[in-house]
C-alpha positions, 0 to 999 in steps of 0.5 A: 500663725495667730487665730484671729476674732474682730469685734466692732461698733455695729451702727459702724459695720454695714449689715449684709454679708458682703458689704460687710467683708469690703467693710473688713477689708478697708479697716484692716488696711490700718489707715486710720491717723493715729497709733494702733496700740492705744485703747484711747483712740476707739468708743467707749464700747470698745476701750471697756471690752478691750479693758476687761479682757486684758484679764484673761489676754493681757497685751503684747503691745501698747500702753499696758503691756507690762510683763517681761516673761513669756506667757502663752494668752499675751494678745495682739490687739490692734485699736481702731475707732470703730474695731478692735482685732485681736490676733491670739496664740493658737492655744487660746483658742477655745478661751479668747473664741468665748471670752470676745462673743460673751464680752461682744454681747455685754457692750452690745459690740458685733463679733467676727470670726475672722480665723473661723467660720468667717461669721458674722454676729450682731448683737440683738437687744438682749443682751445676746448674739445672733449670727448675721444673714447674708442679707438682714431684712430692713425693719417693714416701717423702712421700706426706702 
């Protein structure tokens, strides 16, 4: 078993928990028409997150995997167009969570705690993440 976290393009995901979970299930069916180990298939923000994560959590597979020795920090990344799903070793759960959320905020990405609380975090517009409430309200000027 692994400790799984996901980052995503905020504008790609629904902002209601029930809709988000259906979207998440769809995204993790891995039906896009490309391999899921190439960071060139995703957005610049997600790619930048992935590149920076490599410093602490090197890729177990894919084009950036190059360490033939076993490393407890190695992580299996599944890279979609709108998401990156990361499967960490459970021994790295605390540091993986911290680094994932830190870089998600930096690159203005959403974050889903798939193996933990199932909390959904989205950028707050001020360089931080905020937890998605059960139903994110529409701005007052969007009354339709």
